[in-house]
N, C-alpha and C positions, 0 to 999 in steps of 0.2 A: 244422691244423699251424701252429706259431708262427714258423717260421724259413725262411730261404732255404737252398738246398742246392747243393753241388757234388758231384762224383763221390766217393763214400766210399772211404776207405782200408780196409785189412783188418787192423787191429790186434787183439790179444787179450792178455789177461792170463794168468797161470798158471791161472786158473779157467776160461778159455775165453771170457770176456766182454770186450767192447771197453772201451777207456779214452779219455776225453776230457779235454782241458785247456780249462776255461772262462775266458775273459778278458773282464773289463770293458774299456771302450774309453778313456774320458777320464781322463787322468793315470795310466793303467795301461799302455796301449799308445801313446797319443799324448800330447803334452805340454800340450795345451789342451783346452778343451771343443769337441768336434767341431761342436756346434750353433752355438755363438757364432762359431766360426771362419768360417762362411759368411755372416756378416752383411753384409760389404762388397759381395760380388757380388749379394746380394739387394737391397741399396740401389741399386746401379748399374742394376738392371733394374726399379726402381720398386716393389718389393714392400714395402719398409719405408722409413721416412723417416730423415733425418739424425740426429734426436734418438735414434732407436733404435740407430744405428751408434755414436754417442758413448757411449751407455749400455753397449753391448756391450763396448767397449774397457775401460771401468772394471770391468764384470762379469768379464772375463778376469782382471784383477788380483785381484779378490776371490776368484774361483774358485781361483787359484793359491795364495792365502794359506790358505784354509779349506775349499774345496769347498762342497757344498750339503747341508744336513741334510734330514731327511724332511719337515719342515714347509715348507721352501723349495721342495722338489720338488713338493709338493702345490699350493702357490700358483702355481708355474710352470705346472703342468698346467692350472689353472683359467684362467690368462691366455692360454694357448695356444688354448683352445677359443673364446675370443672374438675373438682377433686374426686367425686364419688363415681364418675363414669366407669362402667364395667364391673363394679363390685357385685359379688354373688349374693343374692337375696337370702338364700337359705343359710349361708355362713353367718351373716349378720344377725338373722333371726335367732340362730342357735346361741350366739354370744349374748344377746340381750336376755334370752330366757335363762341361761345358765348363771348369769351374774346379777339378775334383777334384784334379788333380795339383798345381796351383799352391797350393792351400790345404793339402792333407794332406802332400805330399811332404816339407816341411821339419820336420814335427811328430812323426814316428814315432821312438820311442826305439830306439836301437841295441840296448840291453840286452833290449828286448822282442822284437826280431826274432831275436836269438840264442837266447832262451828258447823262442820258437816253433819255431825250427829244431831245438833239442834234443828237444822233444816229438815233432816229426815224425820224427826219426831213430829214436825209440823206437816208432814206429808208432801214436802217439796222434792222434786227431782233434783239430782246433783249432776251438773254438766261441767266437764273439764275441757277447756279450750286452750291450746298452746301452740306456739310456733315451732316447738320441737317436733321431730318426726313422729308419725302416728304409731310406729313400732315401739317407741318409748312411751308415748302418751297412753296408748290403750292398756298395757299391763299395769301401769301406775294407777290409772283411773279405776281399773277393776279392783286393785288393792284397796282403794279408798271407798269402794262401794258405789261408784258413780253409776248413774242410769245411762248417760250418753257421754260421748267425747268427740272431739275433733282435733286433729293435728295436721302438720304439713305432710303432703303426700308427693312422692316422686314417681315418675313414669318408669315402668318395668317392662322390658321386652326380652323374651327368652330367658327369664330368670335373672336378669342383670339390670342394673340401673343405667338409664340412658344419659343421665346428667341433666335431664329436664325436670322442672317442677310442675306437677299437675295442679296443686293447690297450696298456696302459702298462707298458713293460718296466722296472720299477723295484722295488726292495725285495723284498717277498715274491713279486711277479709274476716277478721275474727267477729266483728259485729254482724257481718253478712251470715256467717255460720250460725250465730245466735238467732237471727231473724228466720232463717230457713228451718231451723229446729223448732222454733215457735210456731211457724206455719204448719209444720208436719205433725207436731204433737199437741197443738192447741194451747201453748203457753200464752198468758196475758203479760206482755212485756212491761206494762205499767205496774204490775204486781210482782215482777221478778226482781231478783237480787243479782249483783255482780261484784266480784272482788278481784283486784289487781294491784300490782306494785308499780306498773310502768306507764309513763306518759303515752307510749305507743298504743295502749289499750283504751285511750280516751273515747274512741268511737263505741266500744263495747259498754263502757260505763254510762255513756250518754243514752244508750239504747234502752236502758231499764229504768224502772221507777225507783229502785232502791240501790244506788251505787255506794260502794264502800272501798276505800283505799287501804291497802295492807303493806306495811314497810315501804312506803312510797319513795320513788326517786324524787329529785329536786323539782322537776317539772310538774309531776303529778301532785306533789305536796302543795305547790303553789295553786294549782287548779282546785284542789280540795278545799283549801282555805277560802278562796274566792267564791266557791259555789256552796259552801257550808256542808260538804260531804263528810260523813264520819271517817275517822282514821283509826286503824287498828295496828298494834305492834305485836308481831309473832316472833318469839325468841327461843323457844325450847323444843328442839327436835326430840322425837319419841320413836321407839321401836314398834313396828307393827308385826313383827315375826310371830309373836306368841298368839295373836288372834286372827291372822289372815293367812290362808294357805297359799302356797306357791302356785301360780297359774300354769296350765298345761301349755304345750307348744302351740295349740290352736289359739290360745289367748294372745299370742304375739303376732300381729299382722305383718304382712309383707310390705305394705305400702309405706313409702317415705323413709326407708331405712337409712338412707345416707345422712340424714340430719344428725343422728346420734354421734357419729364419729367426726364428720367434717367440721362441725362447729368448733371443735377443739383447735383447729388451725385458723379458721376464718375469724371467729370471734376474738381469739387471742390477739391477732395482729391488729385488727381495727380497734379493739378495746384498748390496747396498749397505746396506740397513737392518740386516741381521744383523751386518755388519762394524762398523758404527757402534755397535751395542749392545755388541759385544765390547770396543770401545775404551773 
């Protein structure tokens, strides 16, 4: 199974099958890259160096301007496999848990929380799908009240990361995760909704009957216009601290931990090169 699970709701369509709303995470639900956002606490605990932190700050700027295309995502994945080898799972779990609210709380779009609430009122399951590490995706998904989630998972042996990726939740793999969840929980994809900002998520948007683009990058905006898909603009981050409790350590899974820190270096380098080429 590709995802984490909370207690399922009991929605159904007029056909008797359940409906899900699939949400990408970065720039769709939260205002920044969830992986890059954790670079500073990882630096403070000695997992990455100061150079990586400075790169991550610039990478956030590049990410907000243009996002990351498929080639950049592939290069990022290759960099991840070499950088996180040997990291201690428990140490990274603790960092994510201790800093989750401080990092994520100011970043969640108000418009996204309202949209999620509307789907929940209609009895739809909320599913978060992200290329970020599942250790980051899982607690954020729980903060949002999601029913299921799926993120990138890395291989763990003897409590440490081997540098190998078990499942990379991006591009076609993200659509695969949605289909497997639909098979497992009885979702009717023709009745389901999907929301994303990135052209890399085109397979996911094509898999459902009701695709919507949110803060789209240039490639996805072009596709949305050609296909007549709705476009939403999310602009106002809102704090969730007052209404959602901090998750326990058990809420922060061990799988895929390397993604949260290593993207700070990998995405920064490749994102900088792509931005310079566009200039």
